VMD Tcl script that builds the backbone (N, CA, C; Angstrom):
set m [mol new atoms 501]
animate dup $m
set s [atomselect $m all]
$s set {name element resname resid chain x y z} {
  {N N MET 1 A 0.950 -1.210 -0.184}
  {CA C MET 1 A -0.049 0.106 0.146}
  {C C MET 1 A 0.826 1.086 0.099}
  {N N SER 2 A 0.248 2.631 -0.259}
  {CA C SER 2 A 1.210 3.356 -0.863}
  {C C SER 2 A 0.589 4.453 0.282}
  {N N ASN 3 A 1.679 5.359 0.609}
  {CA C ASN 3 A 1.806 6.254 1.635}
  {C C ASN 3 A 0.143 7.399 1.667}
  {N N ILE 4 A -0.281 7.880 2.549}
  {CA C ILE 4 A -1.258 8.671 2.547}
  {C C ILE 4 A -1.112 9.583 2.673}
  {N N ASN 5 A -0.429 10.651 2.031}
  {CA C ASN 5 A -0.308 12.306 2.266}
  {C C ASN 5 A -1.278 13.431 2.321}
  {N N LEU 6 A -1.311 13.946 3.921}
  {CA C LEU 6 A -2.438 14.521 3.915}
  {C C LEU 6 A -2.010 15.852 4.573}
  {N N THR 7 A -2.429 17.491 3.743}
  {CA C THR 7 A -1.668 18.789 4.364}
  {C C THR 7 A -2.662 19.393 5.370}
  {N N THR 8 A -2.669 19.535 6.533}
  {CA C THR 8 A -3.374 20.043 7.799}
  {C C THR 8 A -3.283 21.503 8.241}
  {N N LEU 9 A -4.182 22.385 8.512}
  {CA C LEU 9 A -4.259 23.362 9.640}
  {C C LEU 9 A -5.244 23.341 9.641}
  {N N LEU 10 A -5.257 22.688 11.268}
  {CA C LEU 10 A -6.533 22.796 12.366}
  {C C LEU 10 A -6.877 24.472 12.093}
  {N N ASN 11 A -8.168 24.050 12.988}
  {CA C ASN 11 A -8.670 25.550 13.513}
  {C C ASN 11 A -9.730 25.357 14.541}
  {N N ILE 12 A -10.343 26.385 15.040}
  {CA C ILE 12 A -10.439 26.628 16.149}
  {C C ILE 12 A -11.290 25.223 15.940}
  {N N LYS 13 A -12.834 25.102 15.201}
  {CA C LYS 13 A -13.595 23.995 14.998}
  {C C LYS 13 A -13.312 22.914 15.988}
  {N N ASP 14 A -11.864 22.846 14.672}
  {CA C ASP 14 A -10.888 21.121 15.237}
  {C C ASP 14 A -11.173 20.724 16.449}
  {N N TYR 15 A -10.242 21.647 17.271}
  {CA C TYR 15 A -9.723 21.667 18.414}
  {C C TYR 15 A -11.481 21.661 19.633}
  {N N TYR 16 A -12.888 22.469 19.394}
  {CA C TYR 16 A -13.599 22.426 19.773}
  {C C TYR 16 A -13.957 21.444 19.703}
  {N N LEU 17 A -14.083 20.656 18.952}
  {CA C LEU 17 A -14.565 19.291 18.368}
  {C C LEU 17 A -14.060 18.109 18.954}
  {N N PHE 18 A -13.130 18.458 19.267}
  {CA C PHE 18 A -12.373 17.627 19.681}
  {C C PHE 18 A -12.532 17.361 21.067}
  {N N PHE 19 A -12.399 18.475 21.840}
  {CA C PHE 19 A -12.867 18.749 23.455}
  {C C PHE 19 A -13.922 18.206 23.814}
  {N N PHE 20 A -15.145 18.430 23.108}
  {CA C PHE 20 A -16.306 17.987 22.822}
  {C C PHE 20 A -16.524 16.631 23.173}
  {N N TYR 21 A -16.094 16.118 21.941}
  {CA C TYR 21 A -16.340 14.583 21.762}
  {C C TYR 21 A -15.685 13.515 22.900}
  {N N THR 22 A -14.082 14.211 23.714}
  {CA C THR 22 A -13.456 13.660 24.645}
  {C C THR 22 A -14.280 14.056 25.821}
  {N N THR 23 A -14.698 14.820 26.160}
  {CA C THR 23 A -15.443 15.439 27.389}
  {C C THR 23 A -17.124 14.917 27.295}
  {N N ILE 24 A -17.509 15.052 26.429}
  {CA C ILE 24 A -19.062 14.337 26.526}
  {C C ILE 24 A -19.793 13.142 27.634}
  {N N ILE 25 A -19.308 12.376 27.858}
  {CA C ILE 25 A -19.363 11.243 28.662}
  {C C ILE 25 A -19.580 11.850 30.112}
  {N N THR 26 A -18.213 12.656 29.831}
  {CA C THR 26 A -18.265 12.841 31.326}
  {C C THR 26 A -18.891 13.647 31.740}
  {N N ARG 27 A -19.095 14.972 31.144}
  {CA C ARG 27 A -20.451 15.583 31.354}
  {C C ARG 27 A -21.749 15.146 31.535}
  {N N ILE 28 A -22.369 14.437 31.217}
  {CA C ILE 28 A -23.350 13.982 30.593}
  {C C ILE 28 A -23.792 12.926 32.172}
  {N N TRP 29 A -22.925 12.251 32.085}
  {CA C TRP 29 A -22.980 11.468 33.774}
  {C C TRP 29 A -22.560 12.807 34.980}
  {N N THR 30 A -21.848 13.278 34.507}
  {CA C THR 30 A -21.738 14.440 35.962}
  {C C THR 30 A -23.286 14.802 36.134}
  {N N ILE 31 A -23.864 15.834 34.864}
  {CA C ILE 31 A -25.392 15.695 34.893}
  {C C ILE 31 A -25.944 14.806 35.106}
  {N N LEU 32 A -26.496 13.741 35.300}
  {CA C LEU 32 A -26.934 13.229 35.612}
  {C C LEU 32 A -26.973 12.623 37.276}
  {N N SER 33 A -25.816 12.746 36.978}
  {CA C SER 33 A -25.773 12.204 38.976}
  {C C SER 33 A -25.922 12.481 39.912}
  {N N PHE 34 A -25.762 14.703 38.953}
  {CA C PHE 34 A -25.904 15.461 40.089}
  {C C PHE 34 A -27.690 15.482 40.665}
  {N N ASN 35 A -28.330 15.338 39.514}
  {CA C ASN 35 A -29.814 15.852 39.638}
  {C C ASN 35 A -30.583 14.185 40.010}
  {N N ILE 36 A -29.957 13.329 39.688}
  {CA C ILE 36 A -30.857 11.932 40.739}
  {C C ILE 36 A -30.111 12.082 42.227}
  {N N SER 37 A -28.556 12.612 42.524}
  {CA C SER 37 A -28.793 12.862 44.003}
  {C C SER 37 A -29.200 14.309 44.797}
  {N N LEU 38 A -29.798 15.299 44.033}
  {CA C LEU 38 A -31.020 15.707 44.373}
  {C C LEU 38 A -32.232 15.647 44.099}
  {N N LEU 39 A -32.583 15.396 42.900}
  {CA C LEU 39 A -34.003 14.562 43.103}
  {C C LEU 39 A -33.954 13.655 44.701}
  {N N GLY 40 A -33.285 12.686 44.342}
  {CA C GLY 40 A -33.124 11.575 45.705}
  {C C GLY 40 A -33.154 12.465 47.577}
  {N N VAL 41 A -32.767 13.439 47.259}
  {CA C VAL 41 A -32.563 14.507 48.794}
  {C C VAL 41 A -33.729 14.505 48.994}
  {N N PHE 42 A -34.379 15.872 47.460}
  {CA C PHE 42 A -35.633 16.230 48.047}
  {C C PHE 42 A -36.833 15.077 48.491}
  {N N PHE 43 A -36.925 14.007 47.615}
  {CA C PHE 43 A -37.683 12.864 47.865}
  {C C PHE 43 A -37.583 12.445 49.345}
  {N N PHE 44 A -36.774 12.185 49.629}
  {CA C PHE 44 A -36.178 11.407 50.872}
  {C C PHE 44 A -36.516 12.678 51.618}
  {N N LEU 45 A -36.503 14.018 51.840}
  {CA C LEU 45 A -36.574 14.840 52.992}
  {C C LEU 45 A -38.656 14.689 53.199}
  {N N THR 46 A -39.021 14.809 51.753}
  {CA C THR 46 A -40.729 15.319 51.524}
  {C C THR 46 A -40.955 13.748 52.662}
  {N N ILE 47 A -40.581 12.732 52.451}
  {CA C ILE 47 A -40.997 11.339 52.762}
  {C C ILE 47 A -40.599 11.317 54.041}
  {N N LYS 48 A -39.532 11.955 54.731}
  {CA C LYS 48 A -39.227 11.807 55.767}
  {C C LYS 48 A -39.887 12.537 56.696}
  {N N ASN 49 A -40.223 13.685 56.345}
  {CA C ASN 49 A -41.491 14.544 56.875}
  {C C ASN 49 A -42.553 14.273 57.051}
  {N N ASN 50 A -43.172 13.235 56.476}
  {CA C ASN 50 A -44.600 13.118 55.987}
  {C C ASN 50 A -45.666 13.455 55.141}
  {N N ASN 51 A -44.472 14.664 54.600}
  {CA C ASN 51 A -45.942 14.428 53.093}
  {C C ASN 51 A -46.021 13.784 52.250}
  {N N GLU 52 A -47.113 14.340 52.184}
  {CA C GLU 52 A -47.323 13.594 50.757}
  {C C GLU 52 A -46.952 14.545 49.755}
  {N N LEU 53 A -46.618 13.631 48.456}
  {CA C LEU 53 A -46.252 14.223 47.184}
  {C C LEU 53 A -47.695 14.865 46.688}
  {N N SER 54 A -47.584 16.270 45.859}
  {CA C SER 54 A -48.354 16.473 44.710}
  {C C SER 54 A -48.011 16.434 44.060}
  {N N VAL 55 A -48.784 17.166 42.469}
  {CA C VAL 55 A -47.766 17.291 41.587}
  {C C VAL 55 A -46.870 18.545 41.450}
  {N N SER 56 A -47.670 19.469 41.923}
  {CA C SER 56 A -46.421 20.887 41.955}
  {C C SER 56 A -44.952 20.492 42.911}
  {N N MET 57 A -45.073 19.274 43.951}
  {CA C MET 57 A -44.149 19.453 44.652}
  {C C MET 57 A -42.819 18.311 43.464}
  {N N VAL 58 A -43.578 17.545 43.057}
  {CA C VAL 58 A -43.115 16.805 41.859}
  {C C VAL 58 A -42.402 17.793 40.690}
  {N N ILE 59 A -43.116 18.459 40.167}
  {CA C ILE 59 A -42.726 19.393 39.134}
  {C C ILE 59 A -42.013 20.093 39.374}
  {N N ILE 60 A -41.941 20.857 40.567}
  {CA C ILE 60 A -40.667 22.015 40.591}
  {C C ILE 60 A -39.248 21.517 40.444}
  {N N PRO 61 A -39.292 20.679 41.328}
  {CA C PRO 61 A -37.666 20.449 41.620}
  {C C PRO 61 A -37.314 19.923 40.120}
  {N N ILE 62 A -38.221 19.116 39.499}
  {CA C ILE 62 A -37.674 18.409 38.327}
  {C C ILE 62 A -37.607 19.303 37.339}
  {N N SER 63 A -38.382 20.399 36.918}
  {CA C SER 63 A -37.627 21.873 36.438}
  {C C SER 63 A -36.490 22.196 37.027}
  {N N ALA 64 A -36.752 22.412 37.979}
  {CA C ALA 64 A -35.081 22.690 38.477}
  {C C ALA 64 A -33.955 22.034 38.049}
  {N N CYS 65 A -33.951 20.737 38.233}
  {CA C CYS 65 A -32.925 20.140 37.572}
  {C C CYS 65 A -32.701 20.231 36.098}
  {N N LEU 66 A -33.654 20.497 35.185}
  {CA C LEU 66 A -33.591 20.510 33.542}
  {C C LEU 66 A -33.203 21.619 33.617}
  {N N ALA 67 A -33.565 23.227 34.135}
  {CA C ALA 67 A -33.413 24.529 34.011}
  {C C ALA 67 A -31.533 24.416 34.290}
  {N N GLY 68 A -31.252 24.016 35.152}
  {CA C GLY 68 A -30.045 23.721 35.980}
  {C C GLY 68 A -29.100 22.935 34.775}
  {N N SER 69 A -29.787 21.695 34.764}
  {CA C SER 69 A -28.745 20.997 33.656}
  {C C SER 69 A -28.598 22.005 32.331}
  {N N ILE 70 A -29.272 23.000 31.518}
  {CA C ILE 70 A -29.700 23.547 30.402}
  {C C ILE 70 A -28.944 24.670 30.127}
  {N N ILE 71 A -28.262 25.206 31.796}
  {CA C ILE 71 A -27.833 25.952 32.031}
  {C C ILE 71 A -26.287 25.781 31.957}
  {N N TYR 72 A -25.453 24.252 32.638}
  {CA C TYR 72 A -24.615 23.853 32.896}
  {C C TYR 72 A -24.054 23.492 31.698}
  {N N PHE 73 A -25.214 22.540 30.596}
  {CA C PHE 73 A -24.228 22.611 29.310}
  {C C PHE 73 A -24.083 23.305 28.742}
  {N N ILE 74 A -24.939 24.282 28.771}
  {CA C ILE 74 A -24.416 26.048 27.556}
  {C C ILE 74 A -23.250 26.304 28.183}
  {N N ILE 75 A -23.299 26.658 29.763}
  {CA C ILE 75 A -21.924 26.819 30.106}
  {C C ILE 75 A -20.952 26.505 29.669}
  {N N ASN 76 A -21.051 24.938 29.435}
  {CA C ASN 76 A -19.511 24.287 29.580}
  {C C ASN 76 A -19.160 24.055 28.058}
  {N N LEU 77 A -20.310 24.167 27.082}
  {CA C LEU 77 A -20.543 24.482 25.484}
  {C C LEU 77 A -19.483 25.735 25.382}
  {N N ILE 78 A -19.796 26.817 26.405}
  {CA C ILE 78 A -18.832 28.329 26.112}
  {C C ILE 78 A -17.336 27.957 26.482}
  {N N SER 79 A -17.356 27.304 27.570}
  {CA C SER 79 A -16.329 27.057 28.225}
  {C C SER 79 A -15.139 25.649 27.175}
  {N N LEU 80 A -15.622 24.942 26.498}
  {CA C LEU 80 A -15.030 24.197 25.761}
  {C C LEU 80 A -14.752 25.455 24.409}
  {N N TYR 81 A -15.037 26.451 24.199}
  {CA C TYR 81 A -14.930 26.886 23.041}
  {C C TYR 81 A -13.787 28.084 23.409}
  {N N LEU 82 A -14.098 28.455 24.377}
  {CA C LEU 82 A -12.475 29.132 25.330}
  {C C LEU 82 A -11.402 28.369 25.161}
  {N N ILE 83 A -11.409 27.146 25.758}
  {CA C ILE 83 A -10.068 26.477 26.040}
  {C C ILE 83 A -9.673 26.315 24.072}
  {N N ALA 84 A -10.894 26.002 23.664}
  {CA C ALA 84 A -10.197 25.086 22.031}
  {C C ALA 84 A -9.361 26.796 21.231}
  {N N LYS 85 A -10.201 28.327 21.562}
  {CA C LYS 85 A -9.986 29.256 21.180}
  {C C LYS 85 A -7.880 29.455 22.629}
  {N N LYS 86 A -7.784 29.048 23.427}
  {CA C LYS 86 A -6.753 29.289 24.513}
  {C C LYS 86 A -5.333 28.344 23.277}
  {N N GLU 87 A -5.804 27.430 22.848}
  {CA C GLU 87 A -5.305 26.028 22.531}
  {C C GLU 87 A -4.652 26.018 21.324}
  {N N ILE 88 A -5.394 27.220 20.902}
  {CA C ILE 88 A -4.842 27.830 19.371}
  {C C ILE 88 A -3.921 29.082 19.481}
  {N N SER 89 A -4.491 30.114 20.481}
  {CA C SER 89 A -3.114 31.115 20.534}
  {C C SER 89 A -2.064 31.018 21.168}
  {N N THR 90 A -2.132 29.682 21.819}
  {CA C THR 90 A -1.215 29.391 22.974}
  {C C THR 90 A -0.179 28.284 22.288}
  {N N ASN 91 A -0.318 27.411 21.685}
  {CA C ASN 91 A 0.231 26.148 21.035}
  {C C ASN 91 A 0.751 26.958 19.883}
  {N N ASN 92 A 1.577 27.146 19.465}
  {CA C ASN 92 A 2.799 27.156 18.223}
  {C C ASN 92 A 2.897 26.267 17.858}
  {N N ILE 93 A 3.195 24.734 17.873}
  {CA C ILE 93 A 2.907 23.822 17.213}
  {C C ILE 93 A 1.504 23.990 16.473}
  {N N ILE 94 A 0.526 23.743 16.466}
  {CA C ILE 94 A -0.665 23.794 15.576}
  {C C ILE 94 A -0.783 24.790 15.003}
  {N N LYS 95 A -0.388 26.303 15.062}
  {CA C LYS 95 A -0.542 27.262 14.451}
  {C C LYS 95 A 0.294 27.452 12.746}
  {N N TYR 96 A 0.979 25.733 12.226}
  {CA C TYR 96 A 1.946 25.806 11.217}
  {C C TYR 96 A 0.560 24.650 10.474}
  {N N GLU 97 A 0.667 24.970 9.608}
  {CA C GLU 97 A 0.695 23.706 8.254}
  {C C GLU 97 A 1.018 22.430 8.665}
  {N N ASN 98 A 0.431 21.400 8.643}
  {CA C ASN 98 A 0.901 20.343 9.216}
  {C C ASN 98 A 1.040 18.929 8.237}
  {N N LYS 99 A 2.178 18.795 7.881}
  {CA C LYS 99 A 1.946 17.447 6.788}
  {C C LYS 99 A 2.122 15.985 7.226}
  {N N TYR 100 A 1.187 15.343 6.953}
  {CA C TYR 100 A 0.795 13.617 7.305}
  {C C TYR 100 A 1.261 12.898 6.260}
  {N N ILE 101 A 2.765 11.812 6.941}
  {CA C ILE 101 A 2.605 10.652 5.899}
  {C C ILE 101 A 2.063 9.821 6.961}
  {N N ILE 102 A 1.085 9.173 6.324}
  {CA C ILE 102 A 0.722 7.664 7.048}
  {C C ILE 102 A 1.403 6.991 6.643}
  {N N SER 103 A 1.729 5.979 6.965}
  {CA C SER 103 A 1.749 4.617 6.109}
  {C C SER 103 A 2.093 3.005 7.498}
  {N N GLU 104 A 2.578 2.173 6.512}
  {CA C GLU 104 A 2.332 1.167 7.508}
  {C C GLU 104 A 2.825 0.720 8.941}
  {N N GLU 105 A 4.544 2.127 8.898}
  {CA C GLU 105 A 5.200 1.872 10.235}
  {C C GLU 105 A 3.948 2.741 11.170}
  {N N GLY 106 A 3.809 3.945 10.829}
  {CA C GLY 106 A 3.164 5.036 11.524}
  {C C GLY 106 A 2.999 6.116 10.911}
  {N N ILE 107 A 2.320 7.473 11.381}
  {CA C ILE 107 A 2.022 8.757 10.971}
  {C C ILE 107 A 3.774 9.828 11.110}
  {N N ILE 108 A 3.895 10.035 10.299}
  {CA C ILE 108 A 5.257 11.262 10.244}
  {C C ILE 108 A 4.541 12.517 10.700}
  {N N THR 109 A 4.730 13.611 11.453}
  {CA C THR 109 A 4.315 14.323 11.210}
  {C C THR 109 A 5.297 15.981 10.856}
  {N N LYS 110 A 4.837 16.617 9.664}
  {CA C LYS 110 A 6.421 17.442 9.373}
  {C C LYS 110 A 5.657 19.309 9.479}
  {N N SER 111 A 6.059 19.853 10.289}
  {CA C SER 111 A 5.746 21.297 10.125}
  {C C SER 111 A 6.645 22.059 10.041}
  {N N GLN 112 A 6.818 23.704 10.119}
  {CA C GLN 112 A 8.175 24.042 9.904}
  {C C GLN 112 A 8.925 24.307 11.193}
  {N N ILE 113 A 8.099 23.309 12.328}
  {CA C ILE 113 A 8.623 23.682 13.606}
  {C C ILE 113 A 9.514 22.248 13.760}
  {N N GLY 114 A 9.185 20.981 13.380}
  {CA C GLY 114 A 9.976 19.991 12.966}
  {C C GLY 114 A 9.601 18.847 12.695}
  {N N GLU 115 A 9.738 17.422 13.148}
  {CA C GLU 115 A 9.432 16.303 12.274}
  {C C GLU 115 A 8.600 15.503 13.502}
  {N N ASN 116 A 7.912 14.495 13.688}
  {CA C ASN 116 A 7.703 13.666 14.652}
  {C C ASN 116 A 7.037 12.371 14.533}
  {N N LYS 117 A 7.543 11.429 14.008}
  {CA C LYS 117 A 7.033 10.307 14.292}
  {C C LYS 117 A 6.377 9.242 14.769}
  {N N ILE 118 A 5.360 8.624 14.939}
  {CA C ILE 118 A 4.752 8.316 15.691}
  {C C ILE 118 A 4.063 6.717 15.102}
  {N N THR 119 A 4.793 5.889 16.181}
  {CA C THR 119 A 4.263 4.507 15.672}
  {C C THR 119 A 2.583 3.557 15.714}
  {N N TRP 120 A 2.322 3.225 15.012}
  {CA C TRP 120 A 0.846 2.533 15.445}
  {C C TRP 120 A 0.797 1.982 17.001}
  {N N ASN 121 A 2.391 1.596 17.535}
  {CA C ASN 121 A 1.956 1.043 18.669}
  {C C ASN 121 A 1.819 2.418 19.699}
  {N N ASP 122 A 2.262 3.522 19.227}
  {CA C ASP 122 A 2.133 4.606 20.188}
  {C C ASP 122 A 0.697 4.968 20.387}
  {N N ILE 123 A -0.611 4.477 19.099}
  {CA C ILE 123 A -1.652 4.491 19.715}
  {C C ILE 123 A -2.849 3.900 20.122}
  {N N PHE 124 A -3.160 4.567 21.277}
  {CA C PHE 124 A -3.417 3.110 22.247}
  {C C PHE 124 A -5.658 3.464 21.577}
  {N N LYS 125 A -5.713 4.123 20.698}
  {CA C LYS 125 A -7.566 4.535 20.319}
  {C C LYS 125 A -7.658 5.297 19.559}
  {N N VAL 126 A -8.973 4.588 18.894}
  {CA C VAL 126 A -8.840 5.638 17.341}
  {C C VAL 126 A -10.484 5.757 17.411}
  {N N LYS 127 A -10.877 6.852 17.217}
  {CA C LYS 127 A -12.034 7.348 17.350}
  {C C LYS 127 A -12.761 8.627 16.385}
  {N N LYS 128 A -13.181 7.884 15.262}
  {CA C LYS 128 A -14.369 8.517 14.714}
  {C C LYS 128 A -15.014 9.243 14.532}
  {N N THR 129 A -15.566 10.437 13.713}
  {CA C THR 129 A -16.544 10.923 13.937}
  {C C THR 129 A -16.932 11.348 12.557}
  {N N LYS 130 A -18.166 12.017 13.061}
  {CA C LYS 130 A -18.410 12.784 11.066}
  {C C LYS 130 A -17.741 13.585 10.691}
  {N N HIS 131 A -17.287 14.603 11.738}
  {CA C HIS 131 A -16.062 15.407 11.446}
  {C C HIS 131 A -14.381 15.097 11.678}
  {N N ALA 132 A -13.818 14.131 11.620}
  {CA C ALA 132 A -12.203 13.883 12.257}
  {C C ALA 132 A -12.387 12.543 12.717}
  {N N TYR 133 A -11.263 11.829 12.188}
  {CA C TYR 133 A -10.502 10.903 12.943}
  {C C TYR 133 A -9.474 11.633 14.083}
  {N N TYR 134 A -9.914 11.036 15.363}
  {CA C TYR 134 A -9.403 11.155 16.793}
  {C C TYR 134 A -8.095 9.719 16.737}
  {N N LEU 135 A -6.851 9.957 16.748}
  {CA C LEU 135 A -5.612 8.727 16.762}
  {C C LEU 135 A -5.060 9.780 18.369}
  {N N PHE 136 A -5.930 8.668 19.600}
  {CA C PHE 136 A -5.047 8.797 20.676}
  {C C PHE 136 A -3.596 8.562 20.876}
  {N N ILE 137 A -2.859 9.276 21.965}
  {CA C ILE 137 A -1.688 8.789 21.486}
  {C C ILE 137 A -1.559 8.764 23.875}
  {N N SER 138 A -2.272 9.332 24.367}
  {CA C SER 138 A -2.876 9.429 25.685}
  {C C SER 138 A -4.337 9.544 25.676}
  {N N LYS 139 A -5.096 9.715 27.041}
  {CA C LYS 139 A -6.755 10.055 26.933}
  {C C LYS 139 A -6.888 11.243 26.501}
  {N N TYR 140 A -5.899 12.695 26.800}
  {CA C TYR 140 A -6.390 13.596 26.269}
  {C C TYR 140 A -5.671 14.095 25.235}
  {N N THR 141 A -4.861 13.221 24.513}
  {CA C THR 141 A -3.662 13.995 23.798}
  {C C THR 141 A -3.801 13.347 22.383}
  {N N ALA 142 A -4.147 13.700 21.196}
  {CA C ALA 142 A -4.755 12.811 19.772}
  {C C ALA 142 A -4.239 13.745 18.890}
  {N N ILE 143 A -3.937 12.800 17.697}
  {CA C ILE 143 A -3.788 13.724 16.444}
  {C C ILE 143 A -5.364 13.271 16.153}
  {N N ILE 144 A -5.398 14.866 15.674}
  {CA C ILE 144 A -6.464 14.978 14.996}
  {C C ILE 144 A -6.769 15.335 13.349}
  {N N ILE 145 A -7.458 14.163 12.866}
  {CA C ILE 145 A -7.043 14.363 11.267}
  {C C ILE 145 A -8.617 15.032 10.691}
  {N N PRO 146 A -8.967 15.614 10.210}
  {CA C PRO 146 A -10.685 16.304 9.754}
  {C C PRO 146 A -10.783 15.567 8.611}
  {N N LEU 147 A -12.013 14.506 8.182}
  {CA C LEU 147 A -12.492 14.659 7.124}
  {C C LEU 147 A -11.844 15.462 6.046}
  {N N ARG 148 A -12.345 16.551 6.103}
  {CA C ARG 148 A -12.277 18.121 5.085}
  {C C ARG 148 A -10.737 17.674 4.469}
  {N N PHE 149 A -9.562 16.917 5.273}
  {CA C PHE 149 A -8.124 17.046 4.567}
  {C C PHE 149 A -8.101 16.038 3.617}
  {N N PHE 150 A -8.783 15.211 3.228}
  {CA C PHE 150 A -8.930 13.846 2.735}
  {C C PHE 150 A -8.945 14.537 1.528}
  {N N VAL 151 A -8.294 14.109 0.468}
  {CA C VAL 151 A -9.010 14.878 -1.261}
  {C C VAL 151 A -10.247 14.212 -1.641}
  {N N ASP 152 A -10.244 12.648 -1.230}
  {CA C ASP 152 A -11.159 12.070 -2.164}
  {C C ASP 152 A -11.684 11.085 -1.012}
  {N N GLU 153 A -12.922 9.956 -1.364}
  {CA C GLU 153 A -13.672 9.223 -1.023}
  {C C GLU 153 A -12.886 7.722 -0.260}
  {N N THR 154 A -11.535 8.056 -1.647}
  {CA C THR 154 A -10.986 6.774 -2.056}
  {C C THR 154 A -9.449 6.733 -0.574}
  {N N MET 155 A -9.178 7.693 -0.532}
  {CA C MET 155 A -7.968 8.566 0.157}
  {C C MET 155 A -8.919 7.843 1.909}
  {N N ILE 156 A -10.157 8.049 2.216}
  {CA C ILE 156 A -11.030 7.592 3.624}
  {C C ILE 156 A -10.933 5.984 3.630}
  {N N ILE 157 A -11.127 5.061 2.494}
  {CA C ILE 157 A -11.058 4.090 1.918}
  {C C ILE 157 A -10.313 3.678 2.983}
  {N N ASN 158 A -9.267 3.800 2.021}
  {CA C ASN 158 A -7.923 3.397 1.776}
  {C C ASN 158 A -7.287 3.243 3.727}
  {N N PHE 159 A -6.935 4.550 4.328}
  {CA C PHE 159 A -7.251 4.818 5.495}
  {C C PHE 159 A -8.076 4.039 6.523}
  {N N ASN 160 A -9.498 3.798 6.322}
  {CA C ASN 160 A -9.763 3.029 7.256}
  {C C ASN 160 A -9.792 1.312 6.849}
  {N N LYS 161 A -8.710 0.947 6.019}
  {CA C LYS 161 A -8.595 -0.240 5.445}
  {C C LYS 161 A -6.583 -0.714 6.673}
  {N N LEU 162 A -6.274 0.412 6.114}
  {CA C LEU 162 A -4.947 0.439 6.891}
  {C C LEU 162 A -5.399 0.157 8.323}
  {N N LEU 163 A -6.361 1.373 8.816}
  {CA C LEU 163 A -6.549 1.437 10.366}
  {C C LEU 163 A -7.229 -0.278 10.647}
  {N N ASP 164 A -7.842 -0.971 9.845}
  {CA C ASP 164 A -8.663 -2.101 10.514}
  {C C ASP 164 A -7.633 -3.202 10.437}
  {N N ARG 165 A -6.298 -2.924 9.392}
  {CA C ARG 165 A -5.487 -3.977 9.483}
  {C C ARG 165 A -4.387 -3.836 10.677}
  {N N ILE 166 A -4.440 -2.837 10.821}
  {CA C ILE 166 A -3.300 -2.262 11.796}
  {C C ILE 166 A -3.884 -2.258 13.238}
  {N N LEU 167 A -4.243 -1.778 13.750}
  {CA C LEU 167 A -5.047 -1.482 15.266}
  {C C LEU 167 A -6.450 -2.681 15.261}
}
mol reanalyze $m
mol bondsrecalc $m
mol representation Tube
mol addrep $m
C-alpha cells in the first residue's frame, strides 16, 4: 500500500469538536448524577417529613433540575470554545500547516517546527466522528485528522483499511 499524504491546518472548530467529543460522556454523567442525587435528597426529605407528594411538589424540583442541566450544558459549551481558542492561540505547533505521511509503520508529521514519527504502537485508541479521526496517544492527547483534508473518498477508504489492518 502506498502512503497517504495529507496537509492540514487545524482551526478552532477542530479543537472545539475534539474537546467536545472527548469530554461529552463525563459531562453527561456529571449532569445525571447531580440530578439524581438532588431529586433523591428532595424525595427523601419529603417522605421523612411525612408530606404527601403533590403534582406541584414533583414538577418544581424536576423543572429546576432540567433548567440547571441546560444552564450547565450551555456554560460547558462556552468553556469548551474558550479552551479551544486558548489552545489555538498559545500552542505554537498547531499554528503551522502540518503534513501527515501515513504508512504501515506509523504517522510522520512535518511542519515548520520540525518532524515527529508516531508508530502505530503509540496509538491506543482511534475514534471516528462525522468530522474527524482522533488517534489517541494518551487519554487527552490525540492526532486530529479532520475529514475535510482527505482529497477524496478513496483516501478515506484506504485509511480505514489501514486502521483495520494495523489496529
